[in-house]
C-alpha positions in Angstrom: 0.0 -0.1 0.1 1.6 3.2 -1.0 1.8 6.1 2.0 2.5 9.5 1.8 5.2 10.8 4.8 2.3 12.2 7.2 0.7 8.3 7.1 4.1 7.0 7.6 5.2 9.4 10.7 1.6 8.6 12.2 2.3 4.9 12.2 4.7 5.0 14.7 3.0 7.7 16.9 3.8 5.6 20.2 7.9 5.2 19.2 7.6 8.7 18.9 5.8 10.1 22.1 8.0 7.8 24.1 11.3 9.5 23.0 10.0 12.9 23.0 8.7 12.5 26.7 12.3 11.2 27.1 14.1 14.2 25.7 11.4 16.5 27.6 12.6 14.9 31.0 15.9 15.1 30.5 17.0 18.3 28.8 16.5 20.7 31.3 19.5 19.1 33.7 21.5 19.3 30.1 20.4 23.1 30.2 21.3 23.7 34.0 24.5 21.7 33.2 25.6 24.5 30.4 24.1 27.7 32.3 27.4 29.6 32.8 29.8 27.9 31.3 32.6 29.8 29.9 32.2 27.4 26.3 29.9 26.2 24.4 29.3 22.3 25.4 31.1 19.5 22.8 31.2 16.4 24.9 30.8 15.1 28.1 33.5 14.3 30.8 32.7 12.8 34.1 29.1 13.3 33.6 29.6 17.4 32.9 29.8 19.2 29.9 33.1 19.7 28.2 34.7 21.9 25.4 36.0 20.9 22.2 39.7 19.4 21.7 41.0 22.9 20.4 40.0 25.9 18.7 38.3 27.5 21.4 35.0 29.5 20.1 36.0 28.6 16.4 35.6 25.1 17.3 33.2 24.0 14.6 30.7 22.2 16.8 29.6 25.6 18.4 26.6 26.1 16.5 25.1 22.5 17.9 24.1 23.6 21.1 21.9 26.8 20.3 20.7 24.3 17.3 19.9 22.0 20.2 18.0 24.6 22.1 16.0 25.8 19.4 14.8 22.0 18.6 14.0 21.7 22.4 12.2 25.6 21.7 10.3 24.1 19.0 9.2 20.9 20.9 8.2 22.4 24.4 7.5 25.9 23.7 9.8 26.6 27.3 11.6 29.9 26.8 14.6 28.8 28.9 15.8 27.2 25.9 15.4 30.1 23.8 17.4 32.2 26.1 20.1 29.7 26.2 20.5 29.9 22.6 20.6 33.5 22.2 23.0 33.2 24.8 25.5 30.8 22.6 24.8 32.7 19.9 26.1 36.0 21.3 29.3 34.0 22.3 29.7 33.1 18.8 30.0 36.9 17.9 34.0 36.0 19.5 34.8 33.8 16.5 34.4 36.4 13.9 37.5 38.6 15.2 39.8 35.2 15.4 39.4 34.8 11.7 42.6 32.6 11.3 41.0 30.0 13.1 37.4 30.2 10.6 37.2 27.5 8.2 34.2 26.2 6.1 32.0 25.2 8.6 30.7 28.6 9.6 27.9 27.2 8.0 27.5 24.5 11.3 28.3 27.9 13.3 25.7 30.4 12.5 22.9 29.1 10.3 21.4 26.7 13.6 22.4 29.8 15.9 21.4 32.9 13.9 19.7 31.4 11.1 17.3 29.7 13.5 17.0 33.1 15.6 16.1 35.3 12.9 13.6 32.7 10.9 11.7 32.5 14.2 11.7 35.9 15.7 12.8 38.5 12.8 16.0 39.2 15.2 17.9 41.5 12.7 21.5 41.4 14.4 20.7 37.6 13.7 20.3 38.1 10.2 23.2 40.2 10.2 25.3 37.5 11.4 24.0 34.8 9.0 24.9 37.0 6.0 28.6 38.1 7.7 28.8 33.9 7.7 27.8 33.7 4.2 30.2 36.0 2.8 33.2 34.1 4.6 32.3 30.7 3.2 31.8 32.5 -0.1 35.3 33.7 -0.1 36.6 30.3 0.6 34.9 29.5 -3.1 37.9 28.4 -5.4 36.8 29.5 -9.2 37.7 25.6 -10.2 34.3 24.7 -8.2 34.9 24.0 -5.0 34.7 25.2 -1.5 37.9 25.4 0.4 37.7 23.6 3.8 40.6 24.4 6.1 43.3 27.0 6.5 47.3 27.5 6.3 48.7 24.9 3.3 45.7 23.5 2.5 44.7 25.6 -0.7 43.3 22.7 -2.2 41.2 20.8 0.5 37.7 20.2 0.3 35.8 17.6 2.2 32.2 16.2 2.2 30.9 17.5 5.2 30.9 20.7 3.3 27.6 19.5 1.7 25.8 20.1 5.1 27.6 23.9 5.0 26.1 24.9 1.8 22.7 25.7 3.3 24.1 28.9 4.4 24.9 30.1 1.1 21.4 29.2 -0.3 19.7 30.4 2.6 22.0 34.0 1.9 20.5 33.8 -1.4 16.8 33.3 -0.6 17.1 36.6 1.7 19.3 39.2 -0.1 18.2 37.8 -3.9 21.6 37.9 -4.4 21.9 34.5 -6.8 26.1 35.0 -6.2 25.7 32.5 -3.2 23.5 30.4 -4.8 25.7 29.7 -7.6 28.6 29.1 -5.6 26.6 26.4 -3.3 25.7 24.5 -6.5 29.1 24.7 -8.3 30.3 23.2 -5.2 27.7 20.7 -5.0 28.1 19.5 -8.7 32.2 19.2 -8.0 31.0 17.1 -5.0 29.0 14.7 -7.5 31.6 14.7 -9.9 34.8 13.8 -7.8 33.5 13.1 -4.2 30.8 10.3 -4.6 31.6 7.4 -6.3 29.6 4.7 -9.0 28.8 2.3 -6.1 27.4 5.1 -3.9 30.2 5.4 -1.4 32.0 8.8 -1.2 35.5 10.1 -0.4 35.7 12.1 2.8 38.9 14.4 1.2 39.8 15.5 -2.5 42.5 17.3 -2.9 42.4 19.4 -6.2 45.3 21.3 -7.5 44.4 24.7 -6.5 45.5 26.6 -9.9 43.9 23.9 -12.1 41.1 21.9 -10.8 42.7 18.6 -11.2 42.1 16.0 -8.6 46.0 14.9 -7.0 44.8 13.2 -4.3 42.1 11.6 -2.4 43.4 11.0 1.5 41.5 8.7 4.0 40.3 11.4 5.8 38.6 10.4 9.4 37.7 7.0 8.0 40.2 3.8 7.9 42.1 4.3 4.4 42.2 5.4 1.2 39.1 4.2 -0.9 37.2 3.4 2.4 33.8 5.0 3.4 33.6 7.1 6.4 29.7 6.4 7.6 29.6 10.1 8.5 31.2 11.1 5.5 28.5 8.7 3.7 25.7 10.8 6.0 26.7 14.4 5.3 26.1 13.8 1.7 22.7 11.5 2.0 21.4 14.4 3.6 23.3 17.4 2.2 22.5 16.3 -1.3 18.7 16.3 -0.5 18.9 19.3 1.0 20.5 20.8 -1.8 17.6 19.4 -4.0 15.0 21.3 -1.5 16.6 24.8 -1.6 17.8 24.1 -5.5 14.6 21.7 -7.2 18.1 20.8 -9.4 16.6 16.6 -9.9 20.6 15.5 -10.1 21.0 16.3 -6.4 18.2 14.0 -5.4 19.2 10.8 -7.4 23.0 11.5 -6.0 21.1 11.4 -2.8 19.4 8.3 -3.0 22.3 6.7 -4.3 24.2 7.4 -1.3 21.6 6.1 0.6 21.4 3.0 -1.3 24.8 2.2 -0.5 24.4 3.5 3.3 21.4 0.9 3.7 23.5 -1.4 2.1 26.0 -1.5 4.9 23.7 -0.8 8.0 20.9 -2.9 7.9 22.2 -5.8 9.9 21.8 -3.5 13.3 21.4 -0.1 12.3 24.1 1.3 14.3 26.7 2.5 11.7 30.7 1.2 11.7 33.0 4.3 11.7 33.8 3.2 8.4 32.1 0.8 6.4 35.4 -0.5 5.0 36.9 -1.0 8.5 38.6 -4.3 9.5 36.5 -7.8 9.8 35.6 -8.0 13.4 36.6 -4.4 13.9 33.3 -2.9 15.7 33.8 0.5 16.4 30.7 2.6 15.8 29.4 5.9 15.4 25.9 6.7 16.4 26.2 10.1 15.3 26.2 9.0 11.7 23.3 7.2 12.0 21.4 10.4 13.7 22.7 12.5 10.2 21.6 9.8 8.1 18.2 9.0 10.0 17.2 12.5 8.8 18.5 12.4 5.5 16.2 9.5 5.4 13.3 10.7 6.3 13.6 13.9 3.7 13.9 11.4 1.3 10.9 9.4 2.4 9.2 12.5 1.9 10.2 13.7 -1.4 10.3 10.5 -2.6 7.7 8.6 -0.9 9.4 5.8 -0.7 8.4 3.8 2.6 11.7 2.0 2.5 13.7 5.1 2.9 11.3 5.9 6.3 11.5 2.6 7.4 15.4 2.7 7.7 15.1 5.8 9.1 12.8 4.7 12.0 14.8 1.5 12.3 18.1 3.9 13.0 16.7 5.8 15.4 14.8 2.6 17.4 18.2 1.3 17.7 20.0 4.5 18.3 17.5 5.0 21.6 17.9 1.4 22.2 21.6 0.9 22.1 23.2 4.3 22.4 21.3 6.9 24.3 21.7 7.7 27.7 18.4 8.6 29.5 19.9 9.5 33.2 20.0 13.1 33.8 23.2 12.8 35.8 24.7 12.7 32.8 23.9 15.9 29.8 24.3 13.8 26.8 21.9 12.1 24.8 23.8 9.2 22.7 27.2 7.4 23.5 29.2 5.4 21.0 29.8 8.5 18.9 33.5 8.4 16.9 35.0 11.6 15.9 37.7 10.0 13.7 38.9 6.1 12.7 42.6 6.5 13.7 42.1 9.3 16.3 41.2 8.6 20.2 37.8 10.4 20.2 36.3 6.5 20.6 32.8 6.0 22.0 32.5 9.6 23.5 29.0 11.9 23.4 29.1 14.9 20.8 26.7 17.7 20.5 25.8 17.2 17.3 24.6 13.7 17.3 22.4 14.7 20.0 21.1 17.4 17.8 20.7 15.6 14.9 18.6 12.8 17.0 16.2 15.5 18.1 15.9 17.0 14.6 15.0 13.4 13.1 12.3 13.3 16.1 10.9 16.3 14.9 10.3 15.5 11.8 8.2 12.8 13.5 6.2 14.9 15.6 5.3 16.6 12.2 7.3 19.8 12.9 7.7 22.0 9.6 10.4 23.6 10.4 13.2 22.8 8.6 16.6 23.9 10.4 18.8 24.3 7.2 
């Protein structure tokens, strides 16, 4: 039987209500532990919030905590979450003055903080922050067709994560009427289709281009296991990122490539729905990344909405169910929700909590609740 997205989401109302209740019970304690901190939460140590490992206020995930607060505000209407989101957004102003440490992740930092604030409250100061961040991101565009990810000697380095940062540029075009932002975003998305996504739907994490000619020089492992492997969070960034580029532009090729990435992703997770850190890591290695699952669940739900394909919805629901059952920590003693997250395969950040995993998990639950607001 064919079902539209509304019918799909209503079919799991009991699960949605159960997890929503757990979020509403847990998050006041998480908020209380964040109040007055001199940093924006990233992970948890000894049941307390802890900051990112370097870059201070420029740490790339610093937009996800205010994003999480806005998500809880959407869910509950509790003004304490709005106030904390705005407090964190104001803290981020310091990052604009630390240009040397900024990067392409200004999309993550300001779209989920200032971007959401402006769209919900029409706060003009928030609008200006978003447009400043968008101009910084546009300034990283190489005319050979890609947005530079990082600084120092990495002029030709681009990464798959940037598919999510492109949404900052789409919003900037929407708000200013200036097509340049959208054109830059689409040029980068087209390059990512050509050079990041492989024929089987797996993805490179990093592509190094010659910054003078645009020629591909290398595709190193990045945060995955090895060159040519398939870092699961990179697959999730591509899955969700291309779906969002389709939503913002209507370009059918973006939807097609999102589905191709989704089909590869689903071929790798259907045993228990909690992604391995890298789908091509050594056999017997059980390193997982719950964060990749939360991101993918959001993307799969958008694909289900866009294509009315129940297979995508069922996979998103199965993923959220597995994360809730095996990775979620509902004890309010610890402020984070998801455990079993991994920053990178070869790093030491294994089996930790990460704020952006919690954001995407909460965003997915909002989608199940029927909230029409698209954070991106």
